[in-house]
FIRO-324864 format. One record per residue (C-alpha): x, y, z; residue in three letters; residue number from 1. Coordinates in steps of 0.1 Angstrom, whole numbers. Layout:
<atom <X, Y, Z>, "ALA", NUM>,
...
This chain:
<atom <98, -138, -70>, "MET", 1>,
<atom <92, -102, -57>, "PHE", 2>,
<atom <101, -82, -27>, "THR", 3>,
<atom <69, -62, -19>, "GLY", 4>,
<atom <87, -29, -26>, "ILE", 5>,
<atom <64, -12, -51>, "ILE", 6>,
<atom <81, 3, -81>, "GLU", 7>,
<atom <53, 24, -95>, "THR", 8>,
<atom <16, 30, -92>, "VAL", 9>,
<atom <5, 23, -128>, "ALA", 10>,
<atom <-27, 37, -143>, "PRO", 11>,
<atom <-49, 11, -160>, "VAL", 12>,
<atom <-51, 22, -196>, "ALA", 13>,
<atom <-75, -4, -207>, "GLY", 14>,
<atom <-94, -36, -197>, "VAL", 15>,
<atom <-101, -61, -225>, "GLN", 16>,
<atom <-123, -92, -221>, "PRO", 17>,
<atom <-108, -125, -232>, "MET", 18>,
<atom <-142, -141, -238>, "GLY", 19>,
<atom <-175, -140, -220>, "SER", 20>,
<atom <-182, -121, -188>, "ASP", 21>,
<atom <-169, -152, -169>, "GLU", 22>,
<atom <-136, -153, -188>, "ALA", 23>,
<atom <-103, -138, -180>, "GLY", 24>,
<atom <-93, -102, -188>, "ARG", 25>,
<atom <-64, -84, -204>, "ARG", 26>,
<atom <-51, -55, -184>, "LEU", 27>,
<atom <-32, -27, -202>, "VAL", 28>,
<atom <-10, -7, -178>, "LEU", 29>,
<atom <11, 24, -182>, "GLU", 30>,
<atom <45, 24, -166>, "ALA", 31>,
<atom <79, 42, -170>, "PRO", 32>,
<atom <96, 9, -175>, "PHE", 33>,
<atom <73, -5, -201>, "ALA", 34>,
<atom <99, -3, -228>, "ALA", 35>,
<atom <123, -24, -207>, "GLU", 36>,
<atom <98, -53, -204>, "LEU", 37>,
<atom <98, -84, -227>, "SER", 38>,
<atom <70, -107, -235>, "VAL", 39>,
<atom <70, -134, -209>, "GLY", 40>,
<atom <83, -112, -181>, "ASP", 41>,
<atom <66, -115, -147>, "SER", 42>,
<atom <50, -85, -132>, "VAL", 43>,
<atom <31, -82, -99>, "ALA", 44>,
<atom <-1, -62, -101>, "VAL", 45>,
<atom <-16, -54, -66>, "ASP", 46>,
<atom <4, -84, -55>, "GLY", 47>,
<atom <-7, -109, -81>, "ALA", 48>,
<atom <20, -123, -104>, "CYS", 49>,
<atom <10, -119, -140>, "LEU", 50>,
<atom <28, -125, -174>, "THR", 51>,
<atom <34, -97, -199>, "ALA", 52>,
<atom <19, -108, -232>, "VAL", 53>,
<atom <27, -76, -252>, "SER", 54>,
<atom <45, -43, -248>, "THR", 55>,
<atom <42, -9, -266>, "ASP", 56>,
<atom <73, 11, -260>, "ALA", 57>,
<atom <60, 41, -279>, "GLU", 58>,
<atom <28, 43, -258>, "ALA", 59>,
<atom <46, 33, -226>, "GLY", 60>,
<atom <22, 5, -219>, "THR", 61>,
<atom <23, -33, -215>, "PHE", 62>,
<atom <-5, -59, -214>, "THR", 63>,
<atom <-10, -88, -190>, "LEU", 64>,
<atom <-35, -115, -188>, "GLU", 65>,
<atom <-55, -124, -157>, "ALA", 66>,
<atom <-73, -157, -162>, "VAL", 67>,
<atom <-104, -170, -143>, "GLU", 68>,
<atom <-85, -185, -114>, "GLU", 69>,
<atom <-66, -153, -108>, "THR", 70>,
<atom <-99, -133, -109>, "LEU", 71>,
<atom <-115, -156, -84>, "ARG", 72>,
<atom <-87, -153, -58>, "LYS", 73>,
<atom <-78, -116, -62>, "THR", 74>,
<atom <-93, -81, -65>, "THR", 75>,
<atom <-81, -77, -101>, "LEU", 76>,
<atom <-116, -84, -115>, "GLY", 77>,
<atom <-126, -50, -100>, "ALA", 78>,
<atom <-100, -30, -118>, "LEU", 79>,
<atom <-113, -6, -144>, "GLU", 80>,
<atom <-98, 19, -169>, "GLU", 81>,
<atom <-86, 49, -150>, "GLY", 82>,
<atom <-78, 30, -118>, "ASP", 83>,
<atom <-42, 28, -105>, "ARG", 84>,
<atom <-25, -4, -93>, "ALA", 85>,
<atom <7, -12, -74>, "ASN", 86>,
<atom <32, -27, -97>, "VAL", 87>,
<atom <66, -44, -92>, "GLU", 88>,
<atom <88, -62, -116>, "ARG", 89>,
<atom <104, -96, -107>, "ALA", 90>,
<atom <135, -95, -84>, "LEU", 91>,
<atom <168, -98, -103>, "LYS", 92>,
<atom <193, -124, -90>, "ALA", 93>,
<atom <219, -106, -69>, "GLY", 94>,
<atom <198, -75, -63>, "ALA", 95>,
<atom <194, -61, -28>, "ARG", 96>,
<atom <164, -76, -10>, "LEU", 97>,
<atom <146, -48, 9>, "ASP", 98>,
<atom <111, -62, 17>, "GLY", 99>,
<atom <106, -99, 21>, "HIS", 100>,
<atom <102, -128, -3>, "PHE", 101>,
<atom <68, -124, -21>, "VAL", 102>,
<atom <57, -149, -46>, "GLN", 103>,
<atom <29, -130, -61>, "GLY", 104>,
<atom <6, -159, -52>, "HIS", 105>,
<atom <-23, -143, -35>, "VAL", 106>,
<atom <-38, -165, -8>, "ASP", 107>,
<atom <-70, -147, -1>, "THR", 108>,
<atom <-86, -113, 0>, "THR", 109>,
<atom <-92, -92, 31>, "GLY", 110>,
<atom <-112, -61, 39>, "ARG", 111>,
<atom <-102, -28, 55>, "VAL", 112>,
<atom <-122, -25, 87>, "GLN", 113>,
<atom <-108, 7, 101>, "SER", 114>,
<atom <-83, 35, 94>, "VAL", 115>,
<atom <-67, 54, 123>, "GLU", 116>,
<atom <-46, 84, 115>, "LYS", 117>,
<atom <-18, 90, 140>, "GLU", 118>,
<atom <6, 119, 142>, "GLU", 119>,
<atom <32, 104, 118>, "THR", 120>,
<atom <15, 73, 103>, "SER", 121>,
<atom <-17, 56, 96>, "ARG", 122>,
<atom <-29, 23, 111>, "ARG", 123>,
<atom <-51, 0, 90>, "TYR", 124>,
<atom <-70, -29, 104>, "ARG", 125>,
<atom <-78, -56, 79>, "VAL", 126>,
<atom <-102, -85, 84>, "GLY", 127>,
<atom <-99, -119, 69>, "PHE", 128>,
<atom <-112, -155, 74>, "GLU", 129>,
<atom <-98, -166, 108>, "PRO", 130>,
<atom <-85, -199, 94>, "GLU", 131>,
<atom <-57, -179, 78>, "TRP", 132>,
<atom <-44, -166, 111>, "ALA", 133>,
<atom <-21, -196, 116>, "ARG", 134>,
<atom <2, -182, 89>, "TYR", 135>,
<atom <8, -149, 108>, "LEU", 136>,
<atom <29, -139, 138>, "ILE", 137>,
<atom <32, -106, 155>, "PRO", 138>,
<atom <58, -84, 138>, "THR", 139>,
<atom <60, -109, 110>, "GLY", 140>,
<atom <57, -102, 73>, "SER", 141>,
<atom <26, -100, 52>, "VAL", 142>,
<atom <20, -86, 17>, "ALA", 143>,
<atom <-12, -65, 12>, "LEU", 144>,
<atom <-19, -55, -24>, "ASP", 145>,
<atom <17, -64, -31>, "GLY", 146>,
<atom <32, -42, -4>, "ILE", 147>,
<atom <56, -57, 20>, "SER", 148>,
<atom <43, -48, 55>, "LEU", 149>,
<atom <49, -58, 92>, "THR", 150>,
<atom <21, -72, 113>, "VAL", 151>,
<atom <17, -46, 140>, "ALA", 152>,
<atom <-13, -61, 157>, "ARG", 153>,
<atom <-29, -96, 154>, "LEU", 154>,
<atom <-62, -110, 167>, "ASP", 155>,
<atom <-63, -146, 156>, "ARG", 156>,
<atom <-98, -153, 170>, "ALA", 157>,
<atom <-113, -123, 152>, "ALA", 158>,
<atom <-93, -128, 121>, "GLY", 159>,
<atom <-78, -93, 120>, "THR", 160>,
<atom <-44, -78, 116>, "LEU", 161>,
<atom <-32, -42, 117>, "ALA", 162>,
<atom <-4, -26, 98>, "VAL", 163>,
<atom <13, 8, 103>, "ALA", 164>,
<atom <18, 27, 71>, "ILE", 165>,
<atom <47, 52, 71>, "VAL", 166>,
<atom <44, 84, 51>, "PRO", 167>,
<atom <68, 71, 23>, "HIS", 168>,
<atom <47, 40, 17>, "THR", 169>,
<atom <15, 60, 18>, "TYR", 170>,
<atom <28, 82, -9>, "GLY", 171>,
<atom <46, 56, -31>, "ALA", 172>,
<atom <16, 32, -34>, "THR", 173>,
<atom <-21, 32, -42>, "ALA", 174>,
<atom <-30, 31, -5>, "ILE", 175>,
<atom <-42, 67, -3>, "ALA", 176>,
<atom <-67, 63, -31>, "GLU", 177>,
<atom <-77, 27, -26>, "ARG", 178>,
<atom <-77, 17, 11>, "TRP", 179>,
<atom <-108, 33, 24>, "ALA", 180>,
<atom <-129, 16, 50>, "GLU", 181>,
<atom <-146, -14, 34>, "GLY", 182>,
<atom <-121, -17, 6>, "ALA", 183>,
<atom <-110, -52, -5>, "GLU", 184>,
<atom <-73, -60, -6>, "VAL", 185>,
<atom <-52, -89, -18>, "ASN", 186>,
<atom <-34, -108, 10>, "VAL", 187>,
<atom <-3, -130, 6>, "GLU", 188>,
<atom <11, -146, 38>, "PHE", 189>,
<atom <48, -151, 44>, "ASP", 190>,
<atom <61, -180, 23>, "MET", 191>,
<atom <82, -193, 52>, "LEU", 192>,
<atom <52, -194, 75>, "GLY", 193>,
<atom <32, -214, 50>, "LYS", 194>,
<atom <60, -240, 47>, "TYR", 195>,
<atom <63, -243, 85>, "VAL", 196>,
<atom <26, -249, 89>, "VAL", 197>,
<atom <26, -274, 61>, "ALA", 198>,
<atom <55, -293, 77>, "GLN", 199>,
<atom <37, -293, 111>, "GLU", 200>,
<atom <6, -308, 95>, "LYS", 201>,
<atom <26, -335, 77>, "HIS", 202>,
<atom <44, -344, 110>, "SER", 203>,
<atom <11, -347, 129>, "LEU", 204>,
<atom <-3, -370, 102>, "ARG", 205>,
<atom <29, -390, 99>, "ASN", 206>,
<atom <46, -391, 134>, "PRO", 207>,
<atom <72, -417, 122>, "ALA", 208>,
<atom <84, -393, 94>, "ALA", 209>,
<atom <95, -367, 120>, "SER", 210>,
<atom <113, -392, 143>, "THR", 211>,
<atom <151, -386, 144>, "VAL", 212>,
<atom <171, -417, 140>, "ARG", 213>,
């Protein structure tokens, strides 16, 4: 479980194939907390939950594995050495929750359609398949590339949402260097919304199950 509050923007120190071109990849990342990680720890990379398989305290790096299913559903397959990724360690029990509950289970990818610079912020419009719009509400939560954000605008029919990026978030994440118009982003919809939609579907299919007795 994560919060969508990015801890660091980690340089990709290496990308290692795990087999053929169609196989998974090992990602070697640099981070100031690399020495604190243990093998088996969960780390969100651009919003995708991965498992640390090795650490190198002296080099300040750690290695994670992204298997085929992860590469199919996320943008991680496009990461190359020298790129930088949003990174967050798993939430500790009892810690302050600042963003929202983020599982690190990317639902789909979207694409930046436009960037509008305002006086004190930037507004990004992101497009996605309209079928996913049922998981969104205006001013609800969404995670883009692992960043906890608020839905500022929503067009369900067109399959677009807009988020306002404040200066701190712009500087503390990889948005400035990655979110140009046309860029692909990982999208995770609010977990609570997904459960509500699933329950509604179940109730419609099984009316008797929702009857109060």
